[in-house]
C-alpha positions in Angstrom: -1.8 -30.2 2.1 2.0 -30.9 1.8 3.3 -28.4 4.4 6.9 -28.6 3.1 5.7 -27.8 -0.5 3.7 -24.9 0.8 6.7 -23.5 2.6 8.9 -24.0 -0.5 6.4 -22.1 -2.6 6.3 -19.4 0.0 10.0 -18.9 0.0 10.1 -18.8 -3.8 7.3 -16.3 -3.8 9.1 -14.0 -1.4 12.3 -14.1 -3.5 10.3 -13.2 -6.6 8.4 -10.5 -4.7 11.8 -9.0 -3.6 12.6 -8.3 -7.3 9.1 -7.0 -8.0 9.4 -4.7 -5.0 12.4 -2.9 -6.4 10.6 -2.2 -9.6 7.2 -1.5 -7.9 8.8 1.1 -5.6 10.3 2.8 -8.6 6.9 3.0 -10.2 5.3 4.3 -7.0 8.0 6.9 -6.5 7.5 8.5 -9.9 3.8 8.3 -9.7 3.7 9.8 -6.2 5.5 12.9 -7.4 4.4 13.3 -11.1 1.1 11.4 -11.3 2.2 9.4 -14.4 3.4 5.9 -15.0 7.0 5.7 -16.1 6.6 3.0 -18.8 10.3 3.4 -19.7 11.2 1.4 -16.5 11.1 -1.7 -18.8 13.9 -0.3 -20.9 15.9 0.9 -17.9 15.9 -2.6 -16.5 16.9 -4.3 -19.7 19.6 -1.7 -20.4 21.1 -2.1 -16.9 21.1 -5.9 -17.2 22.8 -5.9 -20.6 25.4 -3.3 -19.4 26.3 -5.5 -16.5 26.4 -8.7 -18.6 28.6 -7.0 -21.3 31.0 -5.7 -18.6 31.5 -9.3 -17.4 31.5 -11.0 -20.8 33.2 -8.5 -23.1 35.5 -6.7 -20.6 36.1 -9.6 -18.2 35.4 -7.4 -15.2 34.6 -8.8 -11.8 31.0 -8.9 -10.7 31.2 -6.1 -8.2 32.6 -3.7 -10.7 30.1 -4.8 -13.4 27.3 -4.0 -10.9 28.7 -0.5 -10.3 29.1 0.1 -14.0 25.5 -1.1 -14.7 24.1 1.1 -12.0 26.0 4.2 -13.1 25.1 3.8 -16.8 21.4 3.1 -16.0 21.2 6.1 -13.7 22.8 8.2 -16.5 20.2 6.9 -19.0 17.3 7.5 -16.5 18.4 11.1 -15.8 18.9 11.8 -19.5 15.4 10.5 -20.3 14.0 12.8 -17.6 15.8 15.9 -18.8 15.2 15.3 -22.5 11.8 13.6 -22.7 9.9 14.4 -19.5 11.1 17.8 -18.3 10.2 19.8 -21.4 6.6 18.4 -21.2 6.5 19.1 -17.5 7.7 22.7 -17.9 5.0 23.2 -20.6 2.4 21.8 -18.2 1.5 19.2 -20.8 -1.2 16.6 -19.8 0.2 13.6 -17.9 -1.0 11.4 -20.8 1.6 13.0 -23.0 4.3 12.1 -20.5 3.1 8.5 -20.5 3.1 8.4 -24.3 6.7 9.8 -24.3 7.7 7.1 -21.8 6.3 4.4 -24.1 8.2 5.8 -27.0 11.5 5.9 -24.9 10.9 2.3 -23.8 10.4 1.0 -27.4 13.5 2.9 -28.5 15.7 1.4 -25.8 14.4 -2.2 -26.1 14.6 -2.2 -29.9 18.0 -0.7 -29.9 19.3 -3.4 -27.5 17.6 -6.1 -29.6 19.3 -4.7 -32.8 22.7 -4.7 -31.1 22.6 -7.9 -29.1 19.9 -10.0 -30.9 17.0 -11.8 -29.4 19.0 -14.8 -28.0 18.7 -15.8 -24.4 22.0 -15.5 -22.5 23.2 -16.7 -19.1 25.6 -15.0 -16.7 28.8 -17.1 -16.6 28.3 -18.2 -13.0 28.3 -21.7 -11.7 25.1 -22.9 -10.1 25.5 -22.4 -6.4 24.4 -25.2 -4.0 21.1 -24.3 -2.3 20.8 -24.0 1.4 18.6 -26.7 3.1 16.5 -25.8 6.1 14.7 -29.1 6.9 12.9 -30.0 3.8 13.0 -26.5 2.3 15.5 -25.6 -0.4 16.6 -22.0 -0.5 18.6 -20.9 -3.5 21.7 -18.9 -2.6 20.9 -16.4 -5.4 17.3 -16.1 -4.1 18.7 -15.4 -0.6 21.2 -12.8 -1.9 18.4 -11.1 -3.8 16.1 -11.0 -0.8 18.8 -9.6 1.5 20.2 -7.0 -1.0 16.7 -5.9 -2.1 15.7 -5.4 1.6 19.0 -3.5 2.2 18.3 -1.2 -0.8 14.8 -0.5 0.3 15.9 0.3 3.9 18.6 2.7 2.5 15.9 4.3 0.3 13.7 4.7 3.3 16.6 6.3 5.2 17.3 8.7 2.4 13.6 9.8 2.0 13.0 10.3 5.7 16.4 11.3 7.0 17.8 13.7 4.4 16.8 17.2 3.2 16.5 16.1 -0.4 14.5 13.0 0.6 12.1 15.2 2.6 11.8 17.4 -0.4 10.7 14.4 -2.5 8.1 13.5 0.1 6.8 17.1 0.2 6.6 17.2 -3.6 4.7 13.9 -3.6 2.0 15.7 -1.5 1.8 18.8 -3.7 4.6 19.6 -6.0 3.4 23.2 -6.7 3.3 24.1 -3.0 6.6 22.4 -2.4 8.2 24.6 -5.1 6.7 27.7 -3.6 8.3 26.7 -0.3 11.7 26.7 -1.9 12.1 23.1 -3.0 13.9 22.8 -6.3 11.7 20.8 -8.7 14.6 20.0 -11.0 16.7 18.7 -8.1 13.8 16.5 -7.0 13.4 15.1 -10.5 17.1 14.3 -10.8 16.9 12.5 -7.4 13.8 10.6 -8.3 15.1 9.3 -11.6 18.5 8.6 -10.1 16.7 6.3 -7.6 14.6 4.6 -10.3 17.8 4.0 -12.3 19.4 2.3 -9.3 16.3 0.2 -8.5 15.8 -0.9 -12.1 19.4 -1.9 -12.6 19.6 -3.9 -9.4 16.3 -5.7 -10.2 17.4 -6.4 -13.7 20.7 -7.9 -12.6 19.0 -10.2 -10.1 16.4 -11.3 -12.7 19.1 -11.9 -15.3 21.2 -13.9 -12.9 18.3 -16.0 -11.7 16.8 -16.6 -15.1 18.3 -15.3 -18.4 19.3 -12.1 -20.2 17.2 -11.1 -23.3 15.8 -7.9 -24.8 12.2 -8.5 -23.8 13.0 -9.5 -20.2 11.6 -6.1 -19.1 8.1 -7.3 -19.7 8.1 -8.5 -16.0 7.8 -4.8 -15.1 4.1 -5.1 -15.8 4.0 -7.4 -12.8 5.7 -4.7 -10.7 3.0 -2.3 -12.0 0.3 -4.7 -10.9 2.0 -5.0 -7.5 2.2 -1.2 -7.2 -1.5 -0.9 -8.0 -2.4 -3.6 -5.5 -0.4 -1.9 -2.8 -1.7 1.5 -3.7 -0.3 3.7 -6.4 2.0 6.3 -4.9 2.6 4.4 -1.7 6.1 3.0 -1.2 5.2 0.6 1.6 2.2 -0.4 -0.4 4.4 -1.2 -3.3 6.5 -3.6 -1.2 3.4 -5.3 0.3 1.8 -5.6 -3.1 4.9 -7.2 -4.5 5.2 -9.8 -1.8 1.5 -10.7 -2.2 1.8 -11.0 -5.9 5.0 -13.0 -5.8 3.5 -15.5 -3.3 0.3 -15.7 -5.2 2.1 -16.5 -8.5 4.2 -19.2 -7.0 1.2 -20.8 -5.2 -0.8 -20.9 -8.4 2.2 -22.3 -10.4 2.9 -24.9 -7.7 -0.6 -26.1 -7.0 -2.4 -25.5 -10.3 -0.3 -24.7 -13.3 2.3 -22.1 -14.4 0.1 -21.6 -17.4 -2.4 -19.8 -15.3 0.0 -17.7 -13.3 -0.4 -14.5 -15.3 -4.1 -15.0 -15.6 -4.5 -15.2 -11.8 -2.3 -12.1 -11.4 -4.5 -10.0 -13.5 -7.7 -11.5 -12.1 -6.5 -10.7 -8.6 -5.8 -7.1 -9.7 -9.4 -6.8 -11.0 -10.8 -8.1 -7.8 -8.7 -5.7 -5.8 -9.8 -2.8 -7.9 -13.4 -3.8 -7.4 -13.2 -3.8 -3.6 -10.2 -1.5 -2.9 -9.9 0.8 -5.9 -7.1 2.8 -4.2 -5.2 -0.4 -3.3 -4.2 -1.6 0.1 -2.4 1.6 1.3 -3.2 4.1 -1.5 -4.9 7.4 -1.1 -7.6 8.9 -3.2 -6.7 11.8 -5.5 -8.8 14.1 -3.3 -6.8 13.1 -0.3 -3.5 13.7 -2.1 -4.5 17.1 -3.4 
């Protein structure tokens, strides 16, 4: 085995896993509280990326300001979707399936609207290619390194918010039993706003990194299915599990692409998911529904 090639694939896998982890944590957070999959995450990611791209191209704003605008607009969209599409169903105690169908409809509306406005062309952020950093025979892209560091920082800040703030503890309590949490005085609507604010931030940051690394196009959000796979592998509803699952999936994909063929990368991802569900149906760190309730 070429040891340097293996190390190179490992580094690439971790950088991809860092992007997956932001999305997977968003999936896990919504599922842990509301027991449904937020399929609109795809649209949030694409929307945030296009808003950041437009701020740079159309308004000639610096990157840092474009990132702030992207995050703020994506958070506004995420919270709006929660209050207009999810909350009415939740208040009527509609089946979770209805919320998933609503999320799919929202996602289609966002993606198709962006496709109508911007077209289906691939676009690149107007940045010059940065020289990679070489450690021995391993090449580490500067954008990959930035993505890994910032993704780790965002996840650490999220952990601090959840475990060190009153609202964060309210989210954790709601993830155990939202009805009991509300009876104990926790405001369900405040929890919902906080959860979808967090998912807006995560989807925007992940989308910007993906767009800078690859390209910007209306269907780029299809990679969120990989984040969903990672979340299931780690254990739906488990935030640490989502991160672990993302890293495993990112490394697996790059090893398959490097040693076999990129053609089989997606096939191996789904095959690995099937194997995991056969032997660990609740994922690596997930809990069964009986344990959660």
